[in-house]
N, C-alpha and C positions, 0 to 999 in steps of 0.2 A: 594938924587936925585934917582927917579924910572924910570928904563927904559922900556918904553912900545912900543911894536911891533903891527904896525898896518899891517895886512897881507890882501892883496887883496882889500883894498878900497881906494877911491879916495885922492889924496894929499891933497885938501880943507877941509877934514874932520880930516886929521891927525893934520893939521896946528889948526884947531879950538880947539882940544883938548889941545894942547899944551899952547894955549893962555887962556883957560877958567879954567884949572887945575894947580895951582901952585903946583912946585916939581916934575914936570915929564918931561921927554925928550923922544919925541915921535921920533920912527923911522919907516920908510913906507917900505915895502916889496911888489912889483907889481906881478910879475912872480911867479911861483910854485917854479923853481929853486932858484930865491932870497929869498924865503919865508924859504924853507927847510936848505939854507945855514945859514940864520940869526937863525934859531931854534938851528943848531948844533953849531954854532960859540960862543954863549954866553948865561948867564942867564938872564932871563926877569922877571921884576916884575910883568907884565901883557902881555898877548897876546890878541889882537882884530882880530878874524878869519872869514873871509867872508866863507860862505858855497861854492861860487863858485869857489874859488881858490883851497879850500880843497877837493872837491869831483874831481877836475881835477888832483889830484896828486894821485899817486900809490906807496908804499901804502900810506894811507891817511894822510894827516898833523895831523890831530886829533889823529890817533893811535900813531904818534912819539911825539906828547907833551904828551900823556897820559903814555908812556912807557919811559920817560925821569926818570932819578934818581929822588928820593924826595928832594934831597937838590936843585935841581937847575928846579924843576916842578913849573911851572906859573899858577896863575888862569887865565881862558879864558873865554871870553866874545864872543859870537858865533852870528854872524848876518846870517839870513835866509830869505826865503820868505814864506810867509804866506801859500801857496798852496801846501807846500812839503808833508804834511800829518799830521794828527791830533796825531799820536803816536810820530812822530819825536822830539818834544821837550823832553819827558820823556826819550827817548832813548838816547839823546845827554847827558842828565844830568846823567842817571845810567850808561851806558856803557863808557862814556869818562869824566866824572868828568866836564863837563862844569858848571862855576859858575853862568852865567847869560846869557839870551836869547835875543835878539834885533831883530825885524823885519823889513825889507824894506816895504816902504821908511822910511830910519832911520830919526829919529829926532836928529839933531845935539846937542841939548842942553841935550837931555835924554841921548846920547852916553857920554857926558862929564859927567854928573850926576853918571852915572854907574860907569865910571872910577874912579871917586874920591871915591864914596861910597867902591868900591871893595878895592881901595889902601888904605882906611882911611885917604883921604888928604882933601876932601873939607870941608867946614865948614858948619855943619848943621845949616840950618835957626833955628834963636832963637826964641822961643816962647816969644812974647812980655809983658810977665807980665800977661797974661789973665789968671786969676785964674778960674778953673772950679767951677760950682756952686754947692754949698753943696745941693742938693735936697733930700728929705726924700725917703728913700728906702723902698721898699713894702717888705711884708714877703718874697715873691718869690725871690725878690733879695737876701735877707738875708739868705734864704736857700742855693741859689747859691753861696754865699760867703763862707757857712761852706765847701762847696764842693772843692773849690779853695784856700782856706785860706794857707794850707799846701803847694801848689805848688809856691804861693807868697812868702811864708817865705824860700822857697828853692832859690828862685830867689836873696832875700836879702842875704842869705848865700854866694851866689856866689859873690854878691859884696863885702862882708867882706872878702872873700878869695882873691880876686882882691886887696882889701888894703894891705893884708898880704904880697903877692907876690910884690906888689909895694914897699913896705918899705924894702924888701930884695934885690929890684934892678932886680927882676926876671919876671916881667910883660910885657911880650913880645908882639907883634903887635896883633897876632892872640886872646892870652887872653885878650887883652885891647877890641878888637872889639865885644868879646864873651859878655864882661860885659857890654859894651855900649849897646847890643842888649836887654840883661835882664833888664837892666834900662828903656830901651825905653819900652819894654812890661809891666814893672811895672808901669810906668806912664801912660798907656792908660788904664790898666786894674783897677787897686785900685780905681781910681777915680770914675768909674762907680759904685763901690760898697759903695760909700761916703766918702772914705778916702781921702778927698781934700788936707791935707796936706801931706800925705804920696806921692800922685801923684806929687805935687810941688817939694818935695824932690828927688824923682826919676827923676824928669826932670833935676834937677840941677846937680845930679850924671852924668845924660846922657851928658851933656854939659862939665863936668869936665874931662871925659873919650874921649871925642871927640879926634879923632888922631891928628887932625889940631893944638891942643892946646898943649903946652909945659907942660910936667908932670914929676914931679920930685920924688923921694924917699919921699922928705918930704911933699908932698901933701897926703902922706898916711893917716896921721891924720884926714885930713879933710874928705878924703873920707870914713874911718870908722866911722868918726863922723856922716856923713849923712846917712851911711847904718844903724847905730844903731838907729837914729832919725825914719827912716822909719818903723824898727822893733817895735819900741816902739807904733807906731801909728797904725801899723796894729794888734798888740796883745791887742788892747783895746776892752773893752767890746761891742759886737755886738748892744746890747740895745741903746746903745748911739746914733746910727743912723740909726736902721731898724724900719721902723714904724710898731708897732705892730698890725695894722688891718690888717686881712685876705687878700690875694690877689685876685682880683675880677676874678671868675671864667669866662675862656674864652668859656665855652660851649655855646649852643643856649638855649633861654629860651621857655619853654614850657609851655602853659597854659592848664591844664585839666579841662574841664567841664564836670559833672556828678553828678546826683541826688543821687547817691548810695555812702554813705560814706566808705563803705568797698571796692568797687570797685576803688573809688578814691584813698584811700592809695595804694592798691596794684599797681596801675598804675603809682603814683607818685615815689614809692620805684622801679620800674623796671627804669623809665626814669632816676632818680637820678644815679643809677648804670651804665647807659650809658653816664654819664657825663654832663646831661642836667640840667639846673637851671629851677626848677619846681615851677609854682604857681597851686593853685588849686580852683575851686569855685563850690559850690553846688547848686547854682541856676543861671538862665541865667542873672538876675539883677546884682548879684555880679560879673558874668564874666564880663559884660560890663563895671563895676566900673573899674576892674583891667586892662581891656585893656586900658581905657581912661588914666590910671595912668600911666602905664608901658605898652608900645606895646610890645607884646612877639615875638619870631623868628616864632612861629607855634602854632596852636589850635589843640586840640584834642577834639572834640565837640561830647557829647552824643545826640542822638535824644530821648531818652527813659526817658522824663521829665514827671513829673505828670500835668503841667501847660499845654503843648501842644507841638506837633510835629511842628506845623506851627510856633511857636514861635522860636524854635531852627533852622529852616529853614531861618527865618527872620534875625537872628542873622548872619548865614553863609552868606547871601545876603550882609549884612552891611560889613563884614569882607572883602568879594572880591571887594566891591566899594571903600575900601581905597586906598590911593595911597601911596606907593604901596600895592596891596592887601597882606592881612596875609593869608598865606597858611594855610589850613584848611583839616583835616581829620576827617570823621565822623564814629561813633561808634554807631550801633544800634542792638537793638535784631531781627528786621525784615530784610529780605534779599530778597525783591520783587523787580522786574526789575522796576517797576514805581517810588519807592523810589531811587534808583540808578541813574536812568534819572534824577530825579528832583535835587539830590546833585550835578551832573554833569552840569546841566544847571545853578545851582546857582554859580559854580566855585570850588566846592569841589575838593581836590586832591586825594581822596582816600576814600574807602566805605570800613569799616571793620566790620565783626560781632563780638557780645559783647561777644560770647562765647570762643573765641579766648584767649589763655593764654596772662597775660600781658606782658611777654617778647616778644611775636610775635607780639602783637600791637605796642609796642615801637620800635621794629625793623623795622617795616614798617614806623613809622614816622621818624625814623632816616634815612632810604633810600631816603624817601621824601624830607629830608632836605639837603642830599648829592647830589641829583639831583638839587636842586635849587641853591647848591652853585657850581655846576660844574665848574662855569666860575669865580670863586673868583681868585682875583689876586694871581701871584705867583712871589715870590721873591728869588733870589739867591743870598745869602753872601758869600763872598770868603775873609778868613782871616786866617792867618797861627797861630794865638792864639786862642785855643778852648775856653778861657774865655770870649772874645769878642763875639764869635759867641753863646755861651750859654746865654751871656746877652742879645743878640739880640733876642734869642727866647723867653724868658721871656718878654722881652718889647714888641715884636710884636704879642706874642701868642694870647691875647684877641681880636685882629684886623680881626679876618676872613681872614687872610693872609696866603697862602700856603709857607711857608719858607722853603726853602732848604739850608743847611748850607755845605761849603766846605773848610777843611783847607790845602789843598794842590793844588796850583795853576797850577800845570803842568796836573792835571785831569780837567782843567776848560771847555775845549772844549768839552770833553764826556758829563759832566754835563749840560752845557748849551743846547746842541742838546736834551738831554734827558729831561730837565726840560722846556725847552722852556719859560723862565720867562717874565714878564711883566716889570720887574726892576731888575738891578744888582747892589750890593753893594759891594764896592772893598775896600780892606786895599791898602795904598800906598805902603809901603814897605814889600815886601814879598822875600823869598830866591826864587832864581832861575828866576822867573818872577815876576817883580812889577806889580802893578794894573794899573800904566800907561801905559805898554805893552798891558796888556790885554785888556784895552780900547781902545786903538789905533787899536788893531787886530779887534776888533768889529764893531769900525766906519768904516774900511775898506772892510766889508763884509756885502753884501747887505742884508743878512738874518737878521743880528743883528745891522745895522747902525741905526735904529731907537730906539731901547730898551733903555729907560732912565738908566743913570748909575751915581749911587751917591757914593761918597768915604768918608771913613772914614780916618781921619789923625790926628796924632797929632801935625802935621807941619801945622800952621796958618799964616805964615808970608806971604807976598806979593809973593816972589818969589816961594814958595811952591804951592800958590794958583794958581797962573800963571801955572805952571807945569800941574796942575790938569785939569784947564779949557782947555789948549793947547790940551791936550790928547783926547778931546772930552766930558768931564764931565758935567753933567746937573748941578750937586749941590755937596756940601760938608757938612760933619759934623765935626766938632772937637772932638776929643777924649778928655776926657772920655765922653762916650755914655750919653746923657741927653734924658731920654724917651720922655719926650713932645716934644722936638725940633726934635727928629729924625721922631716921628710920623707924625708930622705935614708936615716935608718935603717929607716923603715916600707919604703921603696921597695927598699933593698936586700934584706930578708928578704921580701918579697913576690915578688921577682924569682926567688929560689931556690925559693920554693914553686911558682912558675909552671913553672920548669925540673924539679924533681921530678914534677909533676903531668903534664907533656908527657912525660916519660919513662914515666910509669905508663899513660897513655891513649892511646899512639899505637903501633900495629904497626910493628916494627922494621924490617920487610922492605919495606913499601909507602910509610911515612910517612902514612899516613891513619889514621883513628880505629880503636881495636880494639872489640871488642864489649861491654866494660864501660862505655866512653865512648858507645858508640854508643846502647846503652840509656838511658843516662841523658839524653843530647840529645833522642832521640825523645818521651821522657816529657815533657821540657820543651816541645818544639813542640806535641805533643799538648794539653798544657795551654793554650798560647798559641792554637791553632787554636779550642779549645773557647770561651774566654773572648772571642776576638774575631770569632768565627764565620767564620773564614777556613778554605778548603781546605787539606790536607796530603796530600801524595803520597809513598807508601812503594815503592821499587823495589828488586828483586832482580836483579842481574846475575850471570851466570855465564858463565865461559870456555867454548866449545865443545871438546868433545874434547881437555881438558887434559891427560888422562894420555898421550895421544900425543906431546905436545910432550916430557914429561919423560923417556918411553921413546925418542923418536928423538934427542932433542938433548941430553939429560941434564938433571939436577935444577938444576944451576946455572943453565943457560939457562931453565928453568922460574921459577926465582925472578926473573931477569931480566925475563920476561915480567910477572909479577907486580907488579914495580916500575913497569915502563912503563905497565900500566894504572892502577896507582894515581896517576901522574903525570898520565895524559891525564885522569882523572876529576876530579881536584884544579883541573885547568887549566879544564876545560869548565863547572864547575859554580861557583855563586856561593859566596862565602865563608860567606853564612849558611845555605846548605845543609849537610847531613850527608853525609860520603863516608868510608865504613867499609870494614873487610874483616872478613867476617862468618865467615869460616871457609874453608881452602882456597882455591880459584879462587873464591868468591863474595864478592861486593860487595854492600853495604847502601847506599841511599840515601835520603835525607829531604828533600823539596822544599816548604818552608812557603810557603803562599800561591799554589800553583800548581795549577791543573786537571789531570786526568788527560791530556787532548788536549796540553797544553802539556808535560807531562813526558815523554808518549810522543815527541814530536817531539825535545825536547831529548836523550832518551836514544839516539834514531834518529841523530841527528846525530854523536853520542859515538860510536858503534858504526860508522857510516860511517866515521869519521876513523880508528878502530882498525884496520879493514879495509884501508885504504889504506896503511898502516904496513908497511914492509918491515924484520924483525928478521933478525938472523943469531946462528948459534951460534958456540962457540969456534972452529970450523974454518971459520968463513966461508959456511957454508950458510944461505942465505937461506930464509926462511918467512915466513908471515903467520898472523894468529889471528883468530878472529871470538868475538862475545860474544852472548848470548841475555840477555832481561830480561822481567820480569813488574812491571807497575805496579798499585797498589790506591790508592784515594782516601778519605780520611777527608772526611766521614761516611758516603759512599755504601757503603763497602765493609766498614764497621766503625768503631767508635769506641775501640777499644781496640788497643794494640800487636799482641797476639798475634792478634786477627782481621784486622787489616791484613796481617799477615805471611803467614798461611795464604791469604788472597785473592791477594796479589803472587806466593806459591809457586805457586799453582794455574795462575797467568797464566804463569808461567815454564815451567811443565810443559807448557801449551798452545804457547809458543812453541818448545820443544825438539821437541816432536811435528811441528810443523808444518813444521820445517826450520831449520837452524842460523841465527844472525845476524838473529833477529826481535824485537820488542818486541810484547807482548801486554798488553792492559789488561783487569783483573778484570772478570767478568760479575756485577754487583751482585745480580742475581736468584738466582744460585748460592750465594751465600755463606753462606746459611742451611744449607744441606746440608753445607759445611763445617764449621761450628760444631756 
C-alpha cells in the first residue's frame, strides 16, 4: 500500500484519488501546521502539494520536502494557478525537484491519472491489437533512421539489462519504470521508420513492465526473448523497407523562361543552389506547355525574345489572370520607365536588369517567394522524443509549413509566445508536464484558446481518447506516425483556421482586408522594407463626394459602389500588395518595393479606369464616380506607419483641394511639421 499525502486540497479530491487508484491510502492535511507535522511524522510515497498552502508557510513546505533525507524523500505533484508566471514551472522542477505540475482548475481524472503514473500503479490502457500500417518509407525517412538507429538499439540494450536485473531479483520500481519508458518510446518511434513488428514487440514489453502487473524473476526469460526479437527486427537491412525513390524536394518550383541558353543555364544553376526545383523554357510556347503541365511556384520571365516583347507581356498577363495568380518577376535588357509601368500594370512582382549577376537575380526571386509565404501556416510540435520530432520534420517539410519543434515541455510558454502557431501538436506523456496539462492551460487562456491542438499518442483505447478530448483537443493521431494520415488531419485543421481567419480579417462588404488585418500587414511590410532596404509606399484613396451618391441613389447603391471599387483595386494591384478598406469610403493601399512615382502612376491608372466605369442604381439611372488619393513613401516620408499615414493623408487633402480625381505625392520636407 502506498501512502499519499494531499496537502492543501479539498477532501472530495482526496476521496476521488483513493477510489480511482487501486493500492493507495490517501491522507489529507489542510492547514500549514497539519502539513508540516505530516511531512515530519512519516515517509510518504507521494505528496500532492498546493501552492497556496506551500507559499503561506515559512520556510516553504517545498524546501522542507526537498531537504529531507534521500531515503524518505517523496516525489511531488505540485498544483498551481496558471498566472503565477511563465518561469515558475521550470523553477519548481529545477530548484525543488517537483515531479509533475497540474494547473487549477484541477481535473480530478487527470489528477488520479498522474498519481497512478507517478507511483506506477494504474494499468495503462491496452492497445487493442491495432497494428500500425507498414507504409513504404521515403529515402528521407531512411536517412533519418540511419541517424537514430544507434539510439534505438541503446534502448533495446536497456530492456535487455532490465531482464538481467529481473533474473537476479534486483529490478526495483525506479528501474522498472525507466525500462517501461524506453519500451514506450521504442513502440512509438520504430513504427514510424517501418519496423511494424519491432513496434508491436516493444508495445508488448511495455505492457509486461507495467507496474500494476505481477512480475517475477521467472518472467525475465520472456522479457529477454522479446527484447532480442526487437533487436533482430531493428538490425535487418534498411533496404527491406525504405523506398529507394528520392524524397521529393520541399523547395519552391521556379520556371525560368529565356531565349539565351547560356543565361538559362547560369540562372538554373544559381536557383538550384538556393534549394529551388528548376524548370527551363527556351521559348514562350514551351513555357506555356510546362505551366499547363505543372504549375510552378513562380516564373522568372525574360522579355528579350526574338519573337516579341508583346508576346512576353501577354504571357505575364495570362499568369496574373490565373486563379490564384502565378507570381512573375521580369528580366530584361531594357530599363525604361514605360517598361516598368507596363510590367507593374500587368501584375509583375519585380523588374530586374539582365546585366545583374545570376546570384543576385535568384536572390530577388527568393525574397519575393519569402514575402508571398510570409503567412504560411506555423505548427509547433512538442514531444520529449527527438526521433518523433525529426520524423515530423521529414513528413511535414515539403508542405510549406513552418514547423517549430520543442523537446522540453517546460519551455512551452516561451515558445508558444515566440512562435504564435496556427496549430499545436502535443505528445500525451511527457516528463514534468503532460500534453494534457499543456492543452488545458491553452484552452483557459484567451490568447490561445482557439488554436487547434492535435495529439500524438500511442494510447488509442477509449479511456485515453476521452482524456485527450476532455482536455480540449481537436484531434489525435496514433503513434507510430503515418505520414498521409497526419498530413490530412493537419491540413483539415489548418483549412478551418484559414477560413475563420479570412472571415475575421476581411471587410464583409468589399472583400478587401479590414483595418485590423491592414495594420498587421503594414507592420510586416515595414519590417521587410527595413531589413531589405526596399521602398514601401502607403496610399490613401477616398471616393469623391460619396455622400451625394448615397443621397441621390440610396445606400444600397452606395454599398454596390464600394464593392465595385474594392473589386477594381484587387484586380489592379498585385497579390503581394495590401488593399484594405480603412473606413467609410476610404481605402488603404500598401505597395512593397515600389517608389512613389511608380505608385502614383499605378493609382492614376486605377482611378482612370474607375472614372470610365458606368454604374447604375436600382432605377437604371446611370452615373459614375471618381476617387482621389495621396501617396507617401518609406523612408522618405517617415519610418513608422503613423508618420506615413499622416503624410499620405496630407497628400490626399492636397488632391481634394486641387480638384477631384487627383493623385498627390507627399512632400517630404513638410512631413516634419505634421509630426
